[in-house]
C-alpha positions as CSV (number, residue, x, y, z in Angstrom):
1,M,0.0,0.0,0.0
2,L,1.5,3.3,-1.1
3,V,1.1,6.4,1.0
4,R,-0.9,8.1,-1.7
5,E,-3.3,5.1,-1.9
6,L,-3.8,5.2,1.9
7,I,-4.4,8.9,2.0
8,A,-6.9,8.7,-0.9
9,A,-8.8,5.8,0.8
10,M,-8.9,7.6,4.2
11,D,-10.0,10.9,2.5
12,H,-12.8,9.0,0.7
13,W,-14.0,7.3,3.9
14,D,-13.6,10.5,5.9
15,E,-16.3,12.1,3.6
16,T,-18.7,9.4,4.7
17,G,-17.9,9.9,8.4
18,I,-15.4,7.0,8.9
19,W,-12.3,8.1,10.8
20,A,-11.2,4.8,12.4
21,F,-10.1,1.6,10.8
22,T,-9.5,-1.9,12.2
23,L,-6.6,-3.9,10.7
24,E,-9.2,-6.2,9.2
25,S,-10.9,-3.4,7.4
26,L,-7.6,-2.2,6.0
27,R,-6.8,-5.7,4.8
28,L,-10.1,-5.8,2.9
29,L,-9.5,-2.3,1.4
30,F,-6.0,-3.0,0.2
31,R,-6.1,-6.8,-0.4
32,E,-2.5,-7.3,0.7
33,S,-0.8,-10.0,2.8
34,D,-0.6,-9.5,6.5
35,R,3.1,-9.0,6.4
36,A,2.9,-6.4,3.6
37,I,0.1,-4.4,5.2
38,L,1.8,-4.4,8.6
39,K,5.1,-3.1,7.1
40,A,3.3,-0.4,5.1
41,L,1.3,0.7,8.2
42,A,4.5,0.9,10.2
43,R,6.1,3.1,7.6
44,H,3.0,5.3,7.3
45,Q,2.7,5.7,11.1
46,E,6.3,6.9,11.2
47,I,5.5,9.9,9.0
48,G,2.1,10.5,10.7
49,V,-0.2,9.6,7.9
50,I,-2.1,7.1,10.1
51,R,-2.1,6.7,13.9
52,R,-2.2,3.3,15.7
53,V,-4.3,3.8,18.8
54,A,-4.5,0.2,20.0
55,R,-3.8,-3.3,18.8
56,N,-5.4,-3.6,15.4
57,L,-7.0,-0.2,15.5
58,Y,-5.9,2.9,13.5
59,V,-7.2,6.5,13.2
60,N,-6.9,8.9,10.4
61,P,-5.4,11.9,12.2
62,R,-6.4,14.3,9.4
63,A,-10.0,13.3,9.3
64,R,-12.5,16.1,9.4
65,S,-15.1,13.6,10.8
66,L,-13.1,13.0,14.0
67,P,-15.5,13.4,16.8
68,P,-14.9,16.2,19.4
69,D,-14.2,13.5,22.1
70,V,-12.1,10.9,20.3
71,L,-11.3,9.0,23.4
72,S,-15.0,8.3,24.2
73,A,-15.6,7.5,20.6
74,L,-13.0,4.7,20.7
75,V,-15.0,2.7,23.2
76,P,-17.2,0.9,20.6
77,F,-14.2,0.1,18.4
78,L,-12.2,-1.4,21.3
79,R,-15.2,-3.3,22.9
80,P,-17.7,-3.8,20.0
81,W,-19.4,-6.9,21.5
82,D,-19.5,-5.9,25.2
83,F,-21.9,-3.7,27.2
84,N,-20.0,-0.7,28.4
85,Y,-20.9,2.5,30.4
86,L,-19.0,5.4,31.8
87,S,-18.8,5.0,35.6
88,L,-16.5,5.1,38.6
89,E,-14.3,8.2,38.9
90,S,-15.2,9.5,35.5
91,A,-19.0,9.6,36.0
92,L,-18.5,11.0,39.6
93,S,-16.2,13.7,38.4
94,E,-18.7,14.7,35.6
95,A,-21.5,14.9,38.3
96,G,-19.4,17.1,40.5
97,W,-19.1,14.4,43.2
98,I,-15.3,14.3,42.9
99,S,-13.5,17.7,42.8
100,Q,-10.7,16.4,40.6
101,I,-10.7,15.4,36.9
102,P,-9.6,11.8,36.5
103,S,-6.6,11.2,34.2
104,R,-8.5,8.5,32.4
105,L,-12.0,7.5,31.3
106,T,-13.2,4.7,33.6
107,L,-15.9,2.4,32.3
108,M,-17.7,-0.7,33.5
109,T,-17.9,-3.5,31.0
110,T,-19.3,-7.0,30.6
111,G,-16.0,-7.9,28.9
112,R,-12.8,-8.4,30.7
113,S,-11.0,-5.7,32.7
114,Q,-8.3,-4.0,30.5
115,T,-6.6,-0.7,30.2
116,F,-5.8,0.9,26.8
117,E,-3.2,3.6,26.6
118,T,-3.9,5.6,23.4
119,S,-2.5,8.8,22.0
120,Y,-5.9,10.4,22.8
121,G,-5.8,9.3,26.5
122,T,-6.3,6.2,28.6
123,L,-9.4,4.1,28.7
124,E,-9.9,1.7,31.7
125,F,-12.5,-1.0,31.4
126,I,-13.5,-2.7,34.7
127,H,-15.5,-6.0,34.5
128,T,-19.0,-6.2,35.9
129,A,-21.1,-9.3,36.0
130,R,-24.3,-7.2,36.3
131,K,-26.8,-7.8,33.5
132,P,-27.5,-4.7,31.3
133,E,-31.2,-4.9,31.9
134,T,-30.7,-4.5,35.6
135,L,-28.9,-1.2,35.1
136,E,-31.4,0.6,32.8
137,A,-32.7,2.9,35.5
138,D,-29.2,3.8,36.6
139,L,-27.9,4.9,33.2
140,V,-28.3,8.0,31.1
141,D,-27.7,8.1,27.3
142,D,-25.3,10.8,26.3
143,R,-26.2,11.2,22.7
144,R,-23.4,13.6,22.0
145,R,-20.8,11.0,22.9
146,E,-23.0,8.0,22.0
147,L,-22.2,6.6,25.4
148,L,-24.2,5.4,28.4
149,I,-23.2,7.2,31.7
150,A,-23.9,5.9,35.2
151,T,-25.9,8.1,37.5
152,P,-23.8,9.4,40.4
153,L,-25.4,6.8,42.8
154,R,-24.7,3.9,40.4
155,A,-21.1,5.2,39.9
156,L,-20.6,5.3,43.6
157,R,-22.1,1.8,44.1
158,D,-19.7,0.6,41.3
159,L,-16.8,2.3,43.0
160,K,-17.6,0.5,46.2
161,R,-18.3,-2.8,44.5
162,V,-14.9,-2.9,42.8
163,G,-13.0,-1.8,45.9
164,R,-11.8,1.5,44.6
165,N,-10.7,4.3,46.9
166,L,-13.6,6.5,48.1
167,D,-11.3,9.3,49.5
168,L,-11.8,11.5,46.4
169,V,-15.6,11.4,46.7
170,L,-16.9,14.5,48.5
171,K,-18.1,13.4,52.0
172,E,-21.5,15.0,51.7
173,Y,-22.3,12.8,48.7
174,V,-21.1,9.6,50.4
175,N,-23.3,10.4,53.4
176,A,-26.3,11.3,51.2
177,A,-25.8,8.1,49.2
178,S,-25.7,5.9,52.3
179,H,-29.0,7.4,53.4
180,A,-30.6,6.9,49.9
181,H,-30.5,3.1,50.1
């Protein structure tokens, strides 16, 4: 795959709103052997034409269709088959229950626990065995980010359940939440 072919393909797909590519989609687009496509991608990454953000996931850094919050938008690419929602410190910070801004996005997932360090920031997935249908009342759909977000009470319960530090949570909210049960 020549650099001009990759740029032309990414520009074409950018016009349709596609800004991220799996290794498998690139294989299908360029019909090259695994070895050839990986070598070409490594060359193109070095000059900044394409950005590898996780294993087998690449982003067009020039894309006009890049969402405003790329990190959140990576969630469905990294965990397409799992149920995920923003929770823990991230949801509590957004609700004002934690005075600090977390250094990563923290999500609960029905998949395995895993952390992804990307050039856009860190995504931390924490496993939950809870069934999605039992959480419906505790989740809010953020249409802008296309992501479910835990209510503050749900996020606090998740934080306690997974044994995370509660010291960052403002005391008045911990007290109010303990009386809400």
